[in-house]
PDB file of N, CA, C and O in Angstrom:
ATOM      1  N   MET A   1       0.817  -1.191   0.000  1.00  0.00           N
ATOM      2  CA  MET A   1       0.000   0.000   0.000  1.00  0.00           C
ATOM      3  C   MET A   1       0.869   1.267   0.000  1.00  0.00           C
ATOM      4  O   MET A   1       0.672   2.161  -0.823  1.00  0.00           O
ATOM      5  N   LEU A   2       1.823   1.334   0.921  1.00  0.00           N
ATOM      6  CA  LEU A   2       2.691   2.511   0.961  1.00  0.00           C
ATOM      7  C   LEU A   2       3.550   2.611  -0.286  1.00  0.00           C
ATOM      8  O   LEU A   2       3.777   3.703  -0.807  1.00  0.00           O
ATOM      9  N   GLY A   3       4.028   1.465  -0.765  1.00  0.00           N
ATOM     10  CA  GLY A   3       4.852   1.459  -1.970  1.00  0.00           C
ATOM     11  C   GLY A   3       4.104   2.016  -3.164  1.00  0.00           C
ATOM     12  O   GLY A   3       4.659   2.778  -3.955  1.00  0.00           O
ATOM     13  N   SER A   4       2.846   1.634  -3.292  1.00  0.00           N
ATOM     14  CA  SER A   4       2.065   2.128  -4.432  1.00  0.00           C
ATOM     15  C   SER A   4       1.779   3.620  -4.282  1.00  0.00           C
ATOM     16  O   SER A   4       1.761   4.347  -5.274  1.00  0.00           O
ATOM     17  N   LYS A   5       1.556   4.081  -3.058  1.00  0.00           N
ATOM     18  CA  LYS A   5       1.335   5.520  -2.852  1.00  0.00           C
ATOM     19  C   LYS A   5       2.591   6.306  -3.212  1.00  0.00           C
ATOM     20  O   LYS A   5       2.515   7.384  -3.802  1.00  0.00           O
ATOM     21  N   TYR A   6       3.755   5.751  -2.846  1.00  0.00           N
ATOM     22  CA  TYR A   6       5.012   6.413  -3.187  1.00  0.00           C
ATOM     23  C   TYR A   6       5.210   6.428  -4.701  1.00  0.00           C
ATOM     24  O   TYR A   6       5.590   7.451  -5.271  1.00  0.00           O
ATOM     25  N   GLN A   7       4.952   5.292  -5.349  1.00  0.00           N
ATOM     26  CA  GLN A   7       5.137   5.214  -6.799  1.00  0.00           C
ATOM     27  C   GLN A   7       4.199   6.156  -7.539  1.00  0.00           C
ATOM     28  O   GLN A   7       4.551   6.683  -8.594  1.00  0.00           O
ATOM     29  N   ARG A   8       3.008   6.369  -6.992  1.00  0.00           N
ATOM     30  CA  ARG A   8       2.062   7.302  -7.626  1.00  0.00           C
ATOM     31  C   ARG A   8       2.286   8.729  -7.142  1.00  0.00           C
ATOM     32  O   ARG A   8       1.500   9.623  -7.457  1.00  0.00           O
ATOM     33  N   THR A   9       3.342   8.944  -6.387  1.00  0.00           N
ATOM     34  CA  THR A   9       3.739  10.234  -5.809  1.00  0.00           C
ATOM     35  C   THR A   9       2.647  10.855  -4.943  1.00  0.00           C
ATOM     36  O   THR A   9       2.507  12.077  -4.887  1.00  0.00           O
ATOM     37  N   GLU A  10       1.875  10.003  -4.270  1.00  0.00           N
ATOM     38  CA  GLU A  10       0.896  10.499  -3.307  1.00  0.00           C
ATOM     39  C   GLU A  10       1.567  10.845  -1.979  1.00  0.00           C
ATOM     40  O   GLU A  10       1.053  11.648  -1.201  1.00  0.00           O
ATOM     41  N   ILE A  11       2.719  10.228  -1.734  1.00  0.00           N
ATOM     42  CA  ILE A  11       3.518  10.545  -0.554  1.00  0.00           C
ATOM     43  C   ILE A  11       4.969  10.687  -1.003  1.00  0.00           C
ATOM     44  O   ILE A  11       5.370  10.137  -2.029  1.00  0.00           O
ATOM     45  N   SER A  12       5.743  11.427  -0.229  1.00  0.00           N
ATOM     46  CA  SER A  12       7.151  11.631  -0.569  1.00  0.00           C
ATOM     47  C   SER A  12       7.972  10.420  -0.142  1.00  0.00           C
ATOM     48  O   SER A  12       7.494   9.552   0.588  1.00  0.00           O
ATOM     49  N   ALA A  13       9.201  10.379  -0.605  1.00  0.00           N
ATOM     50  CA  ALA A  13      10.105   9.299  -0.213  1.00  0.00           C
ATOM     51  C   ALA A  13      10.307   9.305   1.299  1.00  0.00           C
ATOM     52  O   ALA A  13      10.327   8.247   1.928  1.00  0.00           O
ATOM     53  N   GLN A  14      10.455  10.478   1.876  1.00  0.00           N
ATOM     54  CA  GLN A  14      10.673  10.562   3.323  1.00  0.00           C
ATOM     55  C   GLN A  14       9.438  10.095   4.091  1.00  0.00           C
ATOM     56  O   GLN A  14       9.566   9.438   5.124  1.00  0.00           O
ATOM     57  N   GLN A  15       8.258  10.423   3.603  1.00  0.00           N
ATOM     58  CA  GLN A  15       7.037   9.947   4.254  1.00  0.00           C
ATOM     59  C   GLN A  15       6.936   8.430   4.180  1.00  0.00           C
ATOM     60  O   GLN A  15       6.508   7.793   5.143  1.00  0.00           O
ATOM     61  N   ALA A  16       7.320   7.848   3.062  1.00  0.00           N
ATOM     62  CA  ALA A  16       7.311   6.390   2.917  1.00  0.00           C
ATOM     63  C   ALA A  16       8.305   5.757   3.884  1.00  0.00           C
ATOM     64  O   ALA A  16       7.991   4.765   4.542  1.00  0.00           O
ATOM     65  N   ILE A  17       9.485   6.321   3.969  1.00  0.00           N
ATOM     66  CA  ILE A  17      10.503   5.811   4.893  1.00  0.00           C
ATOM     67  C   ILE A  17       9.997   5.885   6.325  1.00  0.00           C
ATOM     68  O   ILE A  17      10.107   4.911   7.069  1.00  0.00           O
ATOM     69  N   ASP A  18       9.449   7.018   6.719  1.00  0.00           N
ATOM     70  CA  ASP A  18       8.964   7.201   8.089  1.00  0.00           C
ATOM     71  C   ASP A  18       7.870   6.202   8.447  1.00  0.00           C
ATOM     72  O   ASP A  18       7.888   5.618   9.530  1.00  0.00           O
ATOM     73  N   ALA A  19       6.927   6.007   7.543  1.00  0.00           N
ATOM     74  CA  ALA A  19       5.807   5.098   7.803  1.00  0.00           C
ATOM     75  C   ALA A  19       6.274   3.651   7.898  1.00  0.00           C
ATOM     76  O   ALA A  19       5.869   2.924   8.805  1.00  0.00           O
ATOM     77  N   VAL A  20       7.123   3.233   6.967  1.00  0.00           N
ATOM     78  CA  VAL A  20       7.599   1.856   6.975  1.00  0.00           C
ATOM     79  C   VAL A  20       8.534   1.620   8.160  1.00  0.00           C
ATOM     80  O   VAL A  20       8.526   0.538   8.747  1.00  0.00           O
ATOM     81  N   GLN A  21       9.332   2.613   8.512  1.00  0.00           N
ATOM     82  CA  GLN A  21      10.215   2.451   9.668  1.00  0.00           C
ATOM     83  C   GLN A  21       9.413   2.333  10.949  1.00  0.00           C
ATOM     84  O   GLN A  21       9.784   1.558  11.830  1.00  0.00           O
ATOM     85  N   ALA A  22       8.328   3.075  11.079  1.00  0.00           N
ATOM     86  CA  ALA A  22       7.474   2.957  12.271  1.00  0.00           C
ATOM     87  C   ALA A  22       6.923   1.533  12.386  1.00  0.00           C
ATOM     88  O   ALA A  22       6.889   0.962  13.477  1.00  0.00           O
ATOM     89  N   LEU A  23       6.500   0.975  11.279  1.00  0.00           N
ATOM     90  CA  LEU A  23       6.011  -0.399  11.270  1.00  0.00           C
ATOM     91  C   LEU A  23       7.138  -1.379  11.598  1.00  0.00           C
ATOM     92  O   LEU A  23       6.942  -2.313  12.377  1.00  0.00           O
ATOM     93  N   ALA A  24       8.307  -1.171  11.011  1.00  0.00           N
ATOM     94  CA  ALA A  24       9.465  -2.027  11.289  1.00  0.00           C
ATOM     95  C   ALA A  24       9.846  -1.964  12.763  1.00  0.00           C
ATOM     96  O   ALA A  24      10.212  -2.979  13.355  1.00  0.00           O
ATOM     97  N   ASN A  25       9.761  -0.777  13.355  1.00  0.00           N
ATOM     98  CA  ASN A  25      10.064  -0.629  14.777  1.00  0.00           C
ATOM     99  C   ASN A  25       9.101  -1.457  15.627  1.00  0.00           C
ATOM    100  O   ASN A  25       9.520  -2.156  16.549  1.00  0.00           O
ATOM    101  N   GLN A  26       7.822  -1.375  15.312  1.00  0.00           N
ATOM    102  CA  GLN A  26       6.831  -2.147  16.061  1.00  0.00           C
ATOM    103  C   GLN A  26       7.100  -3.636  15.952  1.00  0.00           C
ATOM    104  O   GLN A  26       7.078  -4.347  16.957  1.00  0.00           O
ATOM    105  N   ILE A  27       7.350  -4.110  14.753  1.00  0.00           N
ATOM    106  CA  ILE A  27       7.619  -5.537  14.558  1.00  0.00           C
ATOM    107  C   ILE A  27       8.902  -5.940  15.277  1.00  0.00           C
ATOM    108  O   ILE A  27       8.949  -6.972  15.947  1.00  0.00           O
ATOM    109  N   SER A  28       9.932  -5.126  15.134  1.00  0.00           N
ATOM    110  CA  SER A  28      11.220  -5.443  15.748  1.00  0.00           C
ATOM    111  C   SER A  28      11.124  -5.522  17.271  1.00  0.00           C
ATOM    112  O   SER A  28      11.610  -6.473  17.882  1.00  0.00           O
ATOM    113  N   TYR A  29      10.499  -4.526  17.872  1.00  0.00           N
ATOM    114  CA  TYR A  29      10.437  -4.459  19.330  1.00  0.00           C
ATOM    115  C   TYR A  29       9.395  -5.405  19.933  1.00  0.00           C
ATOM    116  O   TYR A  29       9.692  -6.134  20.879  1.00  0.00           O
ATOM    117  N   TYR A  30       8.201  -5.393  19.395  1.00  0.00           N
ATOM    118  CA  TYR A  30       7.099  -6.084  20.060  1.00  0.00           C
ATOM    119  C   TYR A  30       6.886  -7.520  19.587  1.00  0.00           C
ATOM    120  O   TYR A  30       6.479  -8.369  20.379  1.00  0.00           O
ATOM    121  N   GLU A  31       7.148  -7.801  18.340  1.00  0.00           N
ATOM    122  CA  GLU A  31       6.945  -9.160  17.831  1.00  0.00           C
ATOM    123  C   GLU A  31       8.226  -9.987  17.909  1.00  0.00           C
ATOM    124  O   GLU A  31       8.203 -11.134  18.355  1.00  0.00           O
ATOM    125  N   LEU A  32       9.341  -9.402  17.476  1.00  0.00           N
ATOM    126  CA  LEU A  32      10.604 -10.142  17.436  1.00  0.00           C
ATOM    127  C   LEU A  32      11.444  -9.944  18.691  1.00  0.00           C
ATOM    128  O   LEU A  32      12.408 -10.674  18.923  1.00  0.00           O
ATOM    129  N   ARG A  33      11.074  -8.954  19.497  1.00  0.00           N
ATOM    130  CA  ARG A  33      11.773  -8.648  20.754  1.00  0.00           C
ATOM    131  C   ARG A  33      13.266  -8.352  20.533  1.00  0.00           C
ATOM    132  O   ARG A  33      14.124  -8.802  21.293  1.00  0.00           O
ATOM    133  N   LEU A  34      13.544  -7.596  19.488  1.00  0.00           N
ATOM    134  CA  LEU A  34      14.918  -7.202  19.195  1.00  0.00           C
ATOM    135  C   LEU A  34      15.281  -5.952  19.994  1.00  0.00           C
ATOM    136  O   LEU A  34      14.422  -5.115  20.272  1.00  0.00           O
ATOM    137  N   GLU A  35      16.543  -5.831  20.357  1.00  0.00           N
ATOM    138  CA  GLU A  35      16.996  -4.629  21.058  1.00  0.00           C
ATOM    139  C   GLU A  35      17.131  -3.456  20.098  1.00  0.00           C
ATOM    140  O   GLU A  35      16.847  -2.313  20.455  1.00  0.00           O
ATOM    141  N   GLU A  36      17.565  -3.748  18.878  1.00  0.00           N
ATOM    142  CA  GLU A  36      17.722  -2.730  17.838  1.00  0.00           C
ATOM    143  C   GLU A  36      16.780  -3.062  16.689  1.00  0.00           C
ATOM    144  O   GLU A  36      16.770  -4.201  16.220  1.00  0.00           O
ATOM    145  N   PRO A  37      15.994  -2.109  16.225  1.00  0.00           N
ATOM    146  CA  PRO A  37      15.114  -2.411  15.089  1.00  0.00           C
ATOM    147  C   PRO A  37      15.921  -2.500  13.799  1.00  0.00           C
ATOM    148  O   PRO A  37      16.985  -1.894  13.673  1.00  0.00           O
ATOM    149  N   PHE A  38      15.405  -3.256  12.857  1.00  0.00           N
ATOM    150  CA  PHE A  38      16.072  -3.268  11.562  1.00  0.00           C
ATOM    151  C   PHE A  38      15.707  -2.008  10.806  1.00  0.00           C
ATOM    152  O   PHE A  38      14.662  -1.408  11.057  1.00  0.00           O
ATOM    153  N   GLN A  39      16.563  -1.604   9.885  1.00  0.00           N
ATOM    154  CA  GLN A  39      16.350  -0.369   9.147  1.00  0.00           C
ATOM    155  C   GLN A  39      15.634  -0.688   7.836  1.00  0.00           C
ATOM    156  O   GLN A  39      16.143  -1.423   6.989  1.00  0.00           O
ATOM    157  N   ALA A  40      14.466  -0.127   7.697  1.00  0.00           N
ATOM    158  CA  ALA A  40      13.635  -0.379   6.519  1.00  0.00           C
ATOM    159  C   ALA A  40      14.017   0.558   5.370  1.00  0.00           C
ATOM    160  O   ALA A  40      14.467   1.682   5.592  1.00  0.00           O
ATOM    161  N   LEU A  41      13.833   0.082   4.163  1.00  0.00           N
ATOM    162  CA  LEU A  41      13.996   0.870   2.943  1.00  0.00           C
ATOM    163  C   LEU A  41      15.380   1.507   2.814  1.00  0.00           C
ATOM    164  O   LEU A  41      15.499   2.681   2.464  1.00  0.00           O
ATOM    165  N   ARG A  42      16.409   0.738   3.096  1.00  0.00           N
ATOM    166  CA  ARG A  42      17.781   1.251   2.999  1.00  0.00           C
ATOM    167  C   ARG A  42      18.067   1.784   1.595  1.00  0.00           C
ATOM    168  O   ARG A  42      18.733   2.807   1.438  1.00  0.00           O
ATOM    169  N   PHE A  43      17.562   1.089   0.580  1.00  0.00           N
ATOM    170  CA  PHE A  43      17.806   1.529  -0.802  1.00  0.00           C
ATOM    171  C   PHE A  43      17.243   2.921  -1.046  1.00  0.00           C
ATOM    172  O   PHE A  43      17.857   3.724  -1.750  1.00  0.00           O
ATOM    173  N   LEU A  44      16.087   3.213  -0.474  1.00  0.00           N
ATOM    174  CA  LEU A  44      15.467   4.517  -0.681  1.00  0.00           C
ATOM    175  C   LEU A  44      16.200   5.588   0.120  1.00  0.00           C
ATOM    176  O   LEU A  44      16.343   6.721  -0.341  1.00  0.00           O
ATOM    177  N   ARG A  45      16.656   5.240   1.298  1.00  0.00           N
ATOM    178  CA  ARG A  45      17.455   6.181   2.096  1.00  0.00           C
ATOM    179  C   ARG A  45      18.738   6.552   1.345  1.00  0.00           C
ATOM    180  O   ARG A  45      19.126   7.719   1.282  1.00  0.00           O
ATOM    181  N   ASP A  46      19.392   5.518   0.772  1.00  0.00           N
ATOM    182  CA  ASP A  46      20.618   5.762   0.012  1.00  0.00           C
ATOM    183  C   ASP A  46      20.354   6.666  -1.189  1.00  0.00           C
ATOM    184  O   ASP A  46      21.142   7.560  -1.498  1.00  0.00           O
ATOM    185  N   GLU A  47      19.237   6.416  -1.855  1.00  0.00           N
ATOM    186  CA  GLU A  47      18.874   7.227  -3.022  1.00  0.00           C
ATOM    187  C   GLU A  47      18.651   8.690  -2.632  1.00  0.00           C
ATOM    188  O   GLU A  47      19.109   9.595  -3.330  1.00  0.00           O
ATOM    189  N   LEU A  48      17.955   8.920  -1.530  1.00  0.00           N
ATOM    190  CA  LEU A  48      17.726  10.288  -1.058  1.00  0.00           C
ATOM    191  C   LEU A  48      19.038  10.973  -0.691  1.00  0.00           C
ATOM    192  O   LEU A  48      19.249  12.139  -1.025  1.00  0.00           O
ATOM    193  N   GLU A  49      19.918  10.248  -0.004  1.00  0.00           N
ATOM    194  CA  GLU A  49      21.216  10.812   0.366  1.00  0.00           C
ATOM    195  C   GLU A  49      22.016  11.201  -0.869  1.00  0.00           C
ATOM    196  O   GLU A  49      22.661  12.250  -0.897  1.00  0.00           O
ATOM    197  N   ALA A  50      21.971  10.351  -1.888  1.00  0.00           N
ATOM    198  CA  ALA A  50      22.695  10.640  -3.126  1.00  0.00           C
ATOM    199  C   ALA A  50      22.119  11.883  -3.808  1.00  0.00           C
ATOM    200  O   ALA A  50      22.864  12.729  -4.304  1.00  0.00           O
ATOM    201  N   GLN A  51      20.798  11.984  -3.827  1.00  0.00           N
ATOM    202  CA  GLN A  51      20.161  13.154  -4.444  1.00  0.00           C
ATOM    203  C   GLN A  51      20.515  14.423  -3.680  1.00  0.00           C
ATOM    204  O   GLN A  51      20.778  15.461  -4.289  1.00  0.00           O
ATOM    205  N   GLN A  52      20.524  14.348  -2.352  1.00  0.00           N
ATOM    206  CA  GLN A  52      20.856  15.515  -1.545  1.00  0.00           C
ATOM    207  C   GLN A  52      22.320  15.912  -1.749  1.00  0.00           C
ATOM    208  O   GLN A  52      22.653  17.096  -1.774  1.00  0.00           O
ATOM    209  N   GLY A  53      23.188  14.908  -1.894  1.00  0.00           N
ATOM    210  CA  GLY A  53      24.600  15.183  -2.155  1.00  0.00           C
ATOM    211  C   GLY A  53      24.793  15.851  -3.499  1.00  0.00           C
ATOM    212  O   GLY A  53      25.585  16.785  -3.628  1.00  0.00           O
ATOM    213  N   ASP A  54      24.066  15.373  -4.508  1.00  0.00           N
ATOM    214  CA  ASP A  54      24.140  15.980  -5.838  1.00  0.00           C
ATOM    215  C   ASP A  54      23.634  17.421  -5.811  1.00  0.00           C
ATOM    216  O   ASP A  54      24.215  18.298  -6.451  1.00  0.00           O
ATOM    217  N   ALA A  55      22.563  17.661  -5.077  1.00  0.00           N
ATOM    218  CA  ALA A  55      22.008  19.012  -4.985  1.00  0.00           C
ATOM    219  C   ALA A  55      22.984  19.943  -4.279  1.00  0.00           C
ATOM    220  O   ALA A  55      23.140  21.098  -4.677  1.00  0.00           O
ATOM    221  N   ALA A  56      23.640  19.451  -3.234  1.00  0.00           N
ATOM    222  CA  ALA A  56      24.608  20.276  -2.510  1.00  0.00           C
ATOM    223  C   ALA A  56      25.805  20.603  -3.390  1.00  0.00           C
ATOM    224  O   ALA A  56      26.316  21.722  -3.344  1.00  0.00           O
ATOM    225  N   GLU A  57      26.255  19.649  -4.186  1.00  0.00           N
ATOM    226  CA  GLU A  57      27.378  19.900  -5.097  1.00  0.00           C
ATOM    227  C   GLU A  57      26.993  20.944  -6.143  1.00  0.00           C
ATOM    228  O   GLU A  57      27.812  21.788  -6.504  1.00  0.00           O
ATOM    229  N   GLY A  58      25.772  20.895  -6.622  1.00  0.00           N
ATOM    230  CA  GLY A  58      25.305  21.859  -7.603  1.00  0.00           C
ATOM    231  C   GLY A  58      25.227  23.259  -7.031  1.00  0.00           C
ATOM    232  O   GLY A  58      25.512  24.238  -7.721  1.00  0.00           O
ATOM    233  N   GLU A  59      24.839  23.352  -5.768  1.00  0.00           N
ATOM    234  CA  GLU A  59      24.752  24.660  -5.120  1.00  0.00           C
ATOM    235  C   GLU A  59      26.125  25.250  -4.877  1.00  0.00           C
ATOM    236  O   GLU A  59      26.295  26.467  -4.951  1.00  0.00           O
ATOM    237  N   GLU A  60      27.114  24.409  -4.587  1.00  0.00           N
ATOM    238  CA  GLU A  60      28.468  24.902  -4.350  1.00  0.00           C
ATOM    239  C   GLU A  60      29.067  25.517  -5.608  1.00  0.00           C
ATOM    240  O   GLU A  60      29.879  26.440  -5.535  1.00  0.00           O
ATOM    241  N   GLY A  61      28.660  25.000  -6.758  1.00  0.00           N
ATOM    242  CA  GLY A  61      29.220  25.482  -8.007  1.00  0.00           C
ATOM    243  C   GLY A  61      28.577  26.750  -8.532  1.00  0.00           C
ATOM    244  O   GLY A  61      29.074  27.338  -9.493  1.00  0.00           O
ATOM    245  N   THR A  62      27.485  27.182  -7.925  1.00  0.00           N
ATOM    246  CA  THR A  62      26.799  28.374  -8.413  1.00  0.00           C
ATOM    247  C   THR A  62      27.365  29.609  -7.716  1.00  0.00           C
ATOM    248  O   THR A  62      27.594  29.589  -6.506  1.00  0.00           O
ATOM    249  N   PRO A  63      27.590  30.671  -8.466  1.00  0.00           N
ATOM    250  CA  PRO A  63      28.086  31.903  -7.843  1.00  0.00           C
ATOM    251  C   PRO A  63      27.022  32.530  -6.956  1.00  0.00           C
ATOM    252  O   PRO A  63      25.836  32.506  -7.287  1.00  0.00           O
ATOM    253  N   GLY A  64      27.431  33.068  -5.874  1.00  0.00           N
ATOM    254  CA  GLY A  64      26.414  33.640  -4.990  1.00  0.00           C
ATOM    255  C   GLY A  64      26.936  34.745  -4.270  1.00  0.00           C
ATOM    256  O   GLY A  64      26.222  35.356  -3.474  1.00  0.00           O
TER     257      GLY A  64
END
């Protein structure tokens, strides 16, 4: 459900990450009884970081 909303751009990448991570936290802590939750959507987090890095590099090159 969240994946399809993200693909249809009904929610942002960060909103998708936040929602899925909240669910992962619940499963990790309450169902699996893990001390540390697993990190959901690592691929999407990496993609966002790369985009932010590219944007920062572009801003550095502009005269201001």
